[in-house]
C-alpha positions in Angstrom: 0.1 0.0 0.1 1.2 3.5 -0.8 0.3 6.3 1.4 0.1 9.7 -0.3 1.2 12.5 1.9 2.3 16.2 2.1 4.7 17.6 4.6 4.1 21.1 5.9 6.0 23.2 8.4 4.7 26.2 10.5 7.7 28.2 11.9 9.8 24.9 11.9 7.1 22.8 13.6 6.7 20.1 10.9 3.8 17.7 10.2 2.9 14.9 7.8 -0.6 15.5 6.4 -2.8 12.7 4.9 -6.1 13.4 3.1 -8.5 10.6 4.2 -11.7 12.2 3.1 -12.4 9.5 0.4 -9.9 6.8 1.1 -8.5 5.5 4.5 -4.9 4.9 4.5 -4.2 5.0 8.3 -6.1 3.5 11.2 -6.3 6.0 14.1 -5.2 3.2 16.5 -2.1 2.2 14.5 0.5 3.8 16.8 3.4 1.8 15.4 2.8 3.0 11.8 2.1 6.6 12.9 5.3 6.8 15.1 7.3 5.1 12.2 6.1 7.7 9.7 7.2 10.5 12.1 10.5 8.9 12.8 13.4 11.1 11.4 15.6 8.2 10.6 13.2 5.3 9.7 10.3 7.3 8.3 9.4 10.7 6.8 10.2 12.6 10.0 8.0 15.1 11.7 6.8 16.5 15.0 3.3 15.1 14.4 1.0 13.4 11.9 -2.4 15.0 10.9 -5.2 13.4 9.2 -7.8 15.4 7.2 -11.2 13.6 7.5 -14.8 14.3 6.6 -17.1 15.4 9.3 -20.7 16.4 8.9 -21.4 20.1 9.4 -17.7 21.2 9.2 -15.4 21.7 6.2 -13.2 18.9 7.7 -11.9 17.3 10.9 -8.4 17.6 12.1 -7.0 14.4 13.7 -3.7 15.0 15.3 -1.0 12.6 16.6 2.3 13.4 18.3 5.5 11.8 17.0 5.1 9.0 19.5 2.0 7.9 17.5 -0.4 8.8 20.3 -3.5 10.9 19.8 -2.8 14.3 21.2 -4.4 17.5 22.3 -4.7 20.5 20.1 -1.7 21.7 18.0 -2.0 25.3 16.9 0.8 25.3 14.2 -0.8 22.0 13.0 -4.2 23.8 12.7 -2.7 26.4 10.5 -0.9 23.8 8.3 -4.0 21.7 7.8 -5.7 24.9 6.7 -3.1 25.2 4.0 -3.2 21.6 3.1 -7.0 21.6 2.8 -6.7 24.5 0.2 -4.0 22.4 -1.5 -6.5 19.4 -1.9 -9.4 21.5 -3.1 -10.9 23.7 -0.5 -11.1 27.3 -1.5 -9.1 30.0 0.3 -11.1 32.2 2.7 -12.4 31.0 6.0 -12.5 27.3 7.1 -14.5 25.9 9.9 -13.1 22.6 11.2 -13.4 20.2 14.3 -10.4 19.3 16.3 -10.0 17.3 19.6 -10.6 20.4 21.7 -13.6 21.6 19.7 -14.5 23.9 16.8 -11.9 26.2 15.2 -12.1 28.8 12.5 -9.0 29.6 10.2 -8.5 32.1 7.5 -6.0 33.1 4.9 -4.4 36.6 5.1 -3.3 38.9 2.4 0.4 38.5 3.4 0.1 34.7 2.9 0.0 34.0 6.6 -2.7 31.8 8.1 -4.6 32.7 11.3 -6.3 30.2 13.7 -8.9 31.1 16.2 -8.1 29.4 19.5 -10.4 28.6 22.3 -11.1 31.0 25.0 -8.9 30.8 28.2 -10.8 31.2 31.6 -8.3 30.0 34.0 -4.6 31.0 34.6 -2.8 29.6 37.5 0.0 31.9 38.7 3.1 31.1 40.7 6.2 33.1 41.7 7.7 33.1 38.2 5.5 30.6 36.3 2.0 30.3 34.9 -0.1 27.1 34.1 -2.9 27.3 31.5 -4.6 25.3 28.8 -4.8 26.7 25.3 -6.0 23.5 23.7 -3.0 21.8 25.3 -1.7 22.1 28.8 1.2 24.5 29.2 3.7 25.5 31.9 5.2 28.9 31.2 8.2 30.2 33.0 10.0 33.6 32.6 13.8 33.6 32.3 16.4 36.3 31.9 18.3 34.9 29.0 16.7 32.0 26.9 20.2 31.2 25.5 21.3 30.1 29.1 18.5 27.5 29.2 18.9 23.7 28.4 15.3 23.4 27.1 15.3 19.6 26.9 16.9 19.0 30.2 15.0 21.6 32.2 11.8 21.1 30.4 11.9 17.4 30.9 12.5 18.0 34.6 9.2 19.8 34.9 7.2 17.5 32.5 8.3 14.4 34.5 8.0 16.0 37.9 5.7 14.3 40.4 3.0 16.9 39.8 2.9 16.3 35.9 4.5 13.0 35.1 1.2 11.1 34.8 -0.5 13.4 32.1 2.5 15.4 31.1 2.6 19.1 30.4 4.4 21.2 27.6 7.0 23.5 29.1 7.8 27.1 27.7 10.6 29.2 28.6 10.0 33.0 27.9 12.4 35.9 27.6 10.9 39.4 27.5 12.3 41.7 24.7 11.6 45.3 23.9 9.3 44.3 21.0 7.7 41.2 22.5 8.9 37.8 23.7 11.2 34.9 22.7 9.8 31.3 23.4 11.4 28.0 23.5 9.3 24.9 24.1 9.8 21.4 25.3 6.8 19.4 23.9 5.4 16.3 25.5 4.7 13.4 23.0 7.8 14.7 21.1 9.7 14.6 24.3 12.3 17.1 23.1 12.5 20.8 22.1 10.6 21.8 19.0 11.5 24.8 16.8 8.0 26.2 17.5 4.7 25.4 19.2 1.5 27.1 18.4 -0.4 26.5 21.6 2.9 27.1 23.5 3.3 30.6 22.1 -0.3 31.3 22.7 0.0 30.3 26.3 3.3 32.3 26.6 1.5 35.6 25.1 -1.3 35.2 27.7 1.1 34.5 30.5 3.0 37.7 29.3 -0.1 39.8 29.7 -0.4 38.7 33.3 3.5 38.8 34.0 3.7 42.3 32.7 0.4 43.5 34.2 -0.9 44.8 30.9 -4.4 46.4 30.9 -7.6 44.8 29.8 -8.6 45.3 26.1 -7.2 44.1 22.8 -3.5 43.1 22.5 -1.2 41.7 19.9 2.0 40.1 21.1 4.9 39.5 18.7 6.7 36.2 19.2 10.2 35.0 18.2 10.8 31.2 18.1 13.8 29.3 16.8 11.7 28.4 13.8 10.5 32.0 12.9 8.0 34.6 13.9 4.4 34.4 15.1 1.9 36.7 16.6 -1.0 36.2 19.0 -4.0 38.6 19.3 -6.4 38.4 22.1 -9.0 40.4 24.2 -8.3 40.4 28.0 -11.6 41.1 29.8 -12.3 42.7 33.1 -13.5 39.2 34.3 -9.9 37.9 33.8 -10.8 35.7 30.7 -8.9 35.8 27.4 -11.2 35.8 24.3 -11.0 36.3 20.6 -7.6 34.6 20.5 -6.0 34.3 17.1 -2.6 32.7 16.4 -1.0 34.0 13.2 2.0 32.8 11.1 3.1 31.1 8.0 2.3 27.6 6.9 4.6 26.3 4.2 4.5 23.1 2.1 7.8 21.4 2.2 7.3 18.3 -0.2 4.8 15.8 -1.4 5.4 12.1 -1.8 4.2 8.4 -1.2 5.1 6.4 2.0 5.5 2.8 1.5 5.1 1.2 5.0 5.8 -2.4 3.8 9.1 -1.8 2.1 
């Protein structure tokens, strides 16, 4: 069996995308096959795999798996990449409405060729002395640091992810440095179990945590974010009730290559 695929990347966060609207190539329970496809030595290589599937009432469904082959929580950069992929396989540019594991999302194409993804509202932010915990479709731990270049993201992120409090379910860990123009973010991702060049839900969590950390006022804000894979921005409305609404993640989603994967060869 040959599996047609396209690889996309969003600020260095890379994904294998497969169109399963008319033909089924991969079973959702086949963790071994999915992890093999994502393997950078024995497969195509990616931070995750995304299935584009039919779902009544929506343009499509996004089914996301981490590189370990397990079904995962929401992936923001993946949501932007599947929007570009859906356009590639026939859906028009404009606005897409799709279902993901954390609920309905809206995405849209911008005049500068970026893709914007509407994230779910955030109603709870747990604050510590120098860290914040919140869920932006995936759970995130955000910690502010003086110099991100001094951080061993894998070692220090792993220590938090596998700490007694989080080891059972896992948590993504984001290190954030404040700059004159915005923030720099480096993320350790559970499921990948390593640092990734970018994380969409991670930078969204970091932008919201930055609002709290810097004691910004209520109202509309746009935070510029630098990652090792490129630049993103997050727009949100901070309400007087302490909620964050109208959250949009914006950045590029770029096709890398298209091919056929032969799992039995």
